[in-house]
N, C-alpha and C positions, 0 to 999 in steps of 0.2 A: 534615097540612095539608089543608084543604078544597079541593075542586075549584071552589069559588066563585071566579070570576075577580076578585072584589074583593080577594082575598087575595094578589094578585100585581100587579106592574107589567109591562107589555108582554105580558100574557096574550093568546094568540090568540083571536079570537071563535069560540066553539064553532059548528061548522057541519059537518053531515054531508056527506062528499064524494060524488062521483058513484058510482053503482053500475056498476062495470066488471068484467068477467071477469078472473080472474088468469090470465095467460099468460106463461110464462117458459121459454125454450129455452136450454139450455146453449150458450154461444157457442163457435164453432169458431175458436179463435185458435192459430196455430202456436207451438210452443215453439222458442226460439232459445237456443243456448249456444255457448261456445267461439268459434272463428274466424268462423262464420256470424253470430253475435251481434255481434261487433266490426265486421264489414263492413257488416251490415245497419244498425247504429246510425249509422255514418258516413253511409251513403246517406240514411237517413231524416232525419238532422240537416241535411243539405245540399240535398236534392232535394225540392222542394215537392210535386210530383204523387205521389211515393211516400208522403209524409206524408198527403196527402188520401186515398189508397187505404186506408191502415190506419185512418184516422179514420172513413171511411164503413163499413168492414168491422166496426168495433167498435159501430156502431149508435147513435152519439151524436146523429145527426140526428133520431131519433124524438122527442126531448124537445119540440122546438119544434112538432111536429105534434099534440100532445095537444089535443083539441078543447075541453076545459074551461078551459084556462089563461087565456083572456081574461076570465074571471070573477074572477080573483084577482090582486091587485097583488103585486109582488115582495116577498119578505121576505129581507133581506140579512144579518140577524143574528138567530140563534135565542135570544138571551138572554131568559129570563123570570125575573124577580126576585121571590122570595117576600117578602111583608110579614111582619114579625116579630110573630107572635101568641103567642110562647112566654111562660110565666110568669117566666122568668129562668134563671139558671145552674142546672145540675144537677151533682151530684158525679160525678167520673170513675168510670166503671164498672170493676169488677174484671176483670182479664185472667187467664184460666186458664193454668196451666202446661202443659207437654207432656203429652199425654193417655196416651201409652204409650211403651214402649221403641223402637218403630219409628215414632213420630210426630215431627213437626217441633217444634223449640224455639220458644217464644214469647218476647216481650219480658219476660214475667213470670219466666221462668227466669233470664234475665240479671239482672233486678232483684233477685231473691231471693238469688242467689249473691253479687252485689256487696254486698248489705245484710248478709249473714252474714260477709263477709270471706273466703269460700272462693275467690273469684275477683275480679279487678279489671278495669276497662275497659282498662287498659294491657296486661294479659296477653292479652286478647281481640284488641286491635289488633295486638300483636306476633305473634299467631298468624295473623291475616288478611293482613297486609301481604305476606309472602313468597308467599302464594297468589294475590294479585290484581294485584300490580304487573307492568306490562309493560316498565318501564324498568330491570329488573335482568337479569343474565346468569347463568343462563338466566331467561327470563320465568317468572312464577308459573304454577302448574298451571291456574288459572282465569282467567288474565289476558286471554284472548280476549274475555271478557265485560266487561272494563273498559277504557275509553279512557285513563283517567288516574287516579292516586292520588297526592295530594300528601302525602308521608310526614310532613313537618314539621308541617303543619297538622293532620293526623290525630293524630299523637302528642301535640301540645299539647292538643287537645280531650280525648284520653283521660286525660292527666295531670290536667287540671282536674277531670274527672269522678271520677277515683280519689280525689283529695283531698277532694272533697265527700262521698263515701261514708265516707272515714276520719273525717270530722268529724260524720258522722251527719246530713248536710244535703243529700241528693240533691234535685234539682229536681223529681223526680216519676218516674212509671213508665217514661219513655223515657230517663232519664239513663243514659248509657253504652251504650245499645243501638246496635249498628252498623246503618246503613241505607245504601242505594245510590240514586243519582240518575241519571236518564237524561241523556245528553249534551245533549239539547234545552234543558235548563233552565240558567239563569244561576247560577253560584256564583263567589264571589270567589276569585281565584287559579287558576281552572280555565279551560281552553279551552272553546269552544263551536263545534263543527264541524258539528252535525247529521248526523254520519256521513260527511261529505265531506272532501275535502282543502282546503276553503275555511275562512275565518274568519268566523263569524257572531256575534261578540261585539258588533258594532256600536259599538265604543268604550266599552262599559260593562264595569265589573268589579264590579258590585253583585251581591248574592245575591237571588234571587227570594223574594218574600214567603213562599210556602208552605214553602220549604226553611228559611228563617230561623226559622219557627215551630217546626219540628222541632229546629233547633239551639238555639233558646232553651229548649226543653224538655230539652236535654242530649243528644239523639241525636247520634251520631258518624257523619258522612258518610265512608265508607271509599273512595269514589271515584265517578267518573262512568262510567256503563255505556254500552256500544256500542249502536248503533241502526241500523236500515236507513237507507241514504243518503236524506236528506230525508224519511224516513218514508213513502216513496212505494211501498211494497209490503208484503206481509203474510207474508213468510217470514223476514225479518231477515238474509238473505244480504247480506254486506258485504265485498267484496274489498279495500276500503281498510284495514280494521282487523281483519278476521277475523270469523268467524261462530261464536258459541257454539252447541254442539249440545245437543239436548234432554236434560236430566238423566235422564229416564226411559228414553231410548233414543237413543244417540248417532248413530243412522242417520237421525234425524229433525230437522227444524228446531224451534227454540223457537217461531217464529211471531211475527207482528206486527211493528211497527216498534220496539217496546219489548222486544225479545227479550233484550237484555243484562240488564235489570232482572228480567225473568221468570226468566232463568237464575239470577241471584244469589239469589233467594228459593227457587226450586225445587231448587237444589243445596245448600241449607242454609247458604249463606255469611252471609246476613242474614235476619232474620225479616220485614223491611219494606223496600219499595223504592218509588220514584216512577217512574211512567210518564207518557206523554202520549198523548192521543187526538187526533191531528191527521191527518196523511197516512195513518197506519196506525191502530192501535187498541190501547189498553192491555188490552183484554179478550181479544184473541186469544192473546198469550203466556201470560196467566194461565190460559187454557183448556188449551193444549198442555202447559204446565209444571205443571198441577194445583194452582193456588193461587187464592185469592180476589182479585178485582180490582174496584174501584169507579170508575165514570166519573160524577163529580158533575154537577149542573146546570151548563150552560155558563157560563163566566166566574166561577164561584164562588171558585175557588182560584187564579186566575191570578196576581194580584199583579203589580206591575211589576218588571223591565222586560218587554218583549214576549216571549211564550213560544213563538210559532210563526210559521212563514212563512204559515200559513193561519189568520189570526186569527178568522174567522167560523166555523170548524169545529174549533178546537183547544181542548183543556182538559186540565188535569193531574189525576191521580188516583192513589191509593195501590194497591199490591198487597201481599198478605201471606200468610203460611202459616197464619193462623188468622183466623176471623171477628172474634174479639176484637181482635186487632192491627189488622185493617183498620178497625174502628170507631174505635179509639183514634187511629190515624194520621190518619184523615180529620178527626176532631173537632179535633185540634191544628192541622192545616195549613189548615183551612177557616175559621179566625177571620178576620173581615173586615179587609181592609187599610185604612189611613187613606185618606181621600179625596184627600189630596195625592199619594199614591203610586199609587192605582188607584181612580178614581171609580166604576167599575162594581162591583168587589169590595166597596167600602165600603158599598154599599147592601144587601148580603146580610146576613141575620141570623146570629148566632153559632149553630153547630149545637148542639142540645140533644137528648139521648136521649129517646125517647118514654117517657111515664109508664107504669109497669107496669099501671096501672088503665085506661089508654086502650083503648077498644073499637075495634079496627081491622077494617075491612071486609076480607074475605079472598076475593078474586075473581081468578081467573086467566083471561086471555083468550088464545085460540089461533086463529091463522089457519091452518086445516087445510091448504090448498093449499100454503102456504109451508113448513110444517114437513115436509110429505110429500117435499120435495126433499132431506132429509138422508140421508146414507149409512146403510145398515142398522145398523152398530154404534152410530152416534150416535143413530139413531131408537130403538133398543132401550133405551139409557140414558135418553133423554128420556121414553119411555112409562112406564118404571119409576118415574121421578121424578114424573111427572104423576099416576100412580096413588097414589103416597105422599101427595102434597099433597091429593088428593081424599079420601083416607081419613082425613086429619087436619084436617078443618074448612074446606077451601077449596072454593068453588064454581068449576067449570070451565065456561066458556061459549065458544061460537064467536063470533068477531068477523071483520069484514072491514076491510081497509085498501086503498084504491085505489092503483093505479099503483106497486106495489112495485118491479118490475123497472126501470121508467123512473126511479123515484126513486133507485135505486142508481147509475144512470148519471149522474143530475143531481148526486149527491154527488161522484162521481169527477171529473166535469167541473169542479165548483166548486173542488175541491182543486187540480187541475192548473192552472186559471187563476190561482189566488191564488199558488201557488208560482212559476209562470212569471213573474208580474208582479213578483216579489221578486228575480229574478235578471237579470243582464245576459247578452246573447247570448254574450259571450266566456267567461262562467263555465260555460256548458253544456258546452263542450269539455273541462272538467276533471272532469266527472261520469263515473261508470261507464257502460258501454254501455247497460244497461237504462234508466237514467234519462235518457240523451241522447234516447232515443226518446220517453219520456213528456213530458219538459219541452219538447222541440222541438215536439211536437204541441200542448201546452198554450199555447206562446207564439205559434204561427203558424197554428193551425187553429181555435181556439175563437173564434167571432165574438161580438159584443155580443148578437146575437139568441139565440145558444145560452145565454150566461150569464144573460140576463134570463129566459129560459124556465125555466132551472133554479131560479131564485129564486122564480118564480111557483109552481112545483111544490112547493118547500119550504113555501110558505105554505098550499097546498092540503093537504099532509100535516099540518102543524101544526094547522090549524083542524079537520081531521077527528079528530085525536087528542084535541084539546080536547073535541070532541063525545063521544068515547068515555069520557073521564075524567069528564065531567059525568053521562053516562048510567049509569056504573058506578063510583061512588066507591071508591077504594082499588084500582082495577084494576092488575094486574100483567100485562103482555104477555110471555108466555113463549115462548122459542124455544131451540133449541140455540145455543151460542155460535158455532159454526161447523158447517157440514154435514159437514166432513171429520174422520175419525178420525186426525188428524195429517197432516203434510206430509213425505213421505219425501224424503231427499236423493238423488234418482235418479242424478245425475251424479257423486256422490262428491266427492272433493277437487278435481276439475277444476271443478265448478260453484262451489265455494267460492272458488277462486282467480280465476275469470274472470267470475263473475256469471251470472245466469239471468234470462231473460225468458219467463215462463210465464203469460200473461194469463188463460188459461182457469182455472187453479187459483187465481190471485189473485182473480178475480171470484167464484169459488165460495167461497173462504175468507171473503170479506167479505159473504156473502149476507144474514146476519142482523144483523151489528154496525153496519152503516152507518147504520141508521135513527136510533138514539139520538144518534149523532154529528151527523147532518144537522139534526135538529129540536131539539137541545139538551136532550133528556130525560135524566135520570140512569138508569144501568143498572148491573147487578152481574153478575159472572161467579161462578158457584158450581161448584166441582169436584163431579162427580156419579158418575163411574165411570171405567172404563178400557177401551181396546180390547183384546180378548182376544188378538189376534195380536202387537201391538207393545208393549203395556203403556203406550202413550201415554195420558195422561188425556183425559177427555171432559168438557166443561163445559156448564152451562145458563146462559142469560142472561135475566134479568128486567129489563124496562124499565117505569118508572112515571112518574107525573105530575111535572112540573117541581117542584123543591123538596122531593121526598119521599125523600131519601137514607136517612133513618132508617127509613122503612117498608121500603126494600130490605134494610137490614141485618137488620131483624126477620124479613123473609121468608127471608133466607139462614139465619138461626138456626133457623127452623122446619123447614128442610130439611136441616140438617147431618147428621142420622142416615141420610140416603140413602146416604152412603158406607159405612154398616155393613150395608146389605142384601147378602145373599149374592151376588146377581147383579152387584153393583157393586163388589165387592172387587177388589184387584189380582190379576192372574192368578198371580203368584208366591206369593200368600198362601193357605194351606190354608183350606178353608171352615169348619174347626172352630176357627179362631183367634179365639175369642170375646172374648179380652181386648184385642184391638186395636180401638181406637175412633178415628173421625174420619179425617183426612187422614194417609196413610202416606208416609214418605220413599221415594224411588226405591230399588228393591231387585232389579230384574230383571238379567239377565246383562249387558246393554249399558248399564246405568244409571251414574249418577255422583252421589254425595252425600257431603258433608263434615261430620263431627261436630266442629264448631268448639269447642263447650264441652269435649268430652273432650280435644281437642288443647290447648286453653288450660290446662286443669288439669294436663296432663302437662308 
């Protein structure tokens, strides 16, 4: 896709932003847990001057003081719609099978076994259900990651798929492949709680468009996955339904608000899952769980009904254990919806793989002061990956983006305001303690001046990015996915039972991923290495111009071999394990992975 603004609708006018020095100090925010958290949440919820104190301490007031904002009107919706310049449909690309004996299974492994008659979708489903159901006694081994699994619906879908394979008429490469869907998304016959004890179905029992596309292709939804309550933090700690622990190290969080989906893929239960980038981010769990995650251009795959409490910052996207499956899942789910169902989605073109003959500009942009804030293990993986890309045809350039720390606050402020506007005061009392704090401040401390200033800053950032994309066609803005090498569960089971308010770590964890969410650009998480101490995966995030998801997929393919570099192999793997290629399944002492195909065969 060209950076020519005539190739888009609602493209921001390219305009270089003001030259301001990057300055970011790690915020001093106290950690609350246990009884102090419960008492503090009640006080903050009920006492206005205490809310005001914490609001000022978090520094949200600085947004309205930015001197350049009066030059920019507010931008309330970051949707940028690509104009369809493609020559037409392209054949579905081939998905590679499992790369090695310690690699993840791909959809191609399921499809090949079904086609040969060696395995059936029914056998796979009957293997998975006892593992993921929470309504059995005892609950399944992996049920903490699943809010709900409707066994009758799942078995019916598996039987239909099995019959199609028997007749030699499968619907395609996704037929019979198990997938998992985040609780935030609408599915017929399932609850929609957004990780709360509340009902957010809004009277609808329809299935969202993107999920319906997967189901139309034969994929079998084995359940809805748990999420952080309202998606309002980035560790996935959820006292309401339980917190799945990181498959690579059970002493760490999965991360993100889509941690249940990240766990389902990372633990080997499904090759593909759906997350949502709204209050949290679909890319953080795919970083900590060591899988690929794609955040498409805003609005592209939403489909009706409404997907999020934060409609101007929320979008759905796939995560997968292989880049092939990520691309396949995205291309199926991103088919434009009918105008009668979603007038925005209907305007997007059908995704088409890039032609092998297309000459793609290969430029990586780095904001040095920004990435310098990553922790040493993360920075080491990032530098190794950057060297690899540089040695394989990519030009690396320094770029600047103004007001990054302030933009992160504007992003959080916008989310808090939108979620608070969707709740009633009486509903706040039913939230967990950490979210009583956040939603109370969002409801009673954010002023119209704050919200308008945040949207002016969004416009400043979008026009500056448009300037960068015009100046450097094909630009990929590269950062770590998160500056942290995992998020340790410091309080153990007590934190999982009572909840945690750790604003400092939450802000740090979101330091890079917020930008793509706020400005509507697509981005991709690429697993690139591991922390040597914890074995928790470390990811890279590339963000590109609106409508260039296929460029991101090609970028990820170009860097897939980074996982095979000696410095980036798992700590548990000997350095002479030359036969191991690509992403490896969890194998450390405190890890957790399930060989579903072996179990189904047995």
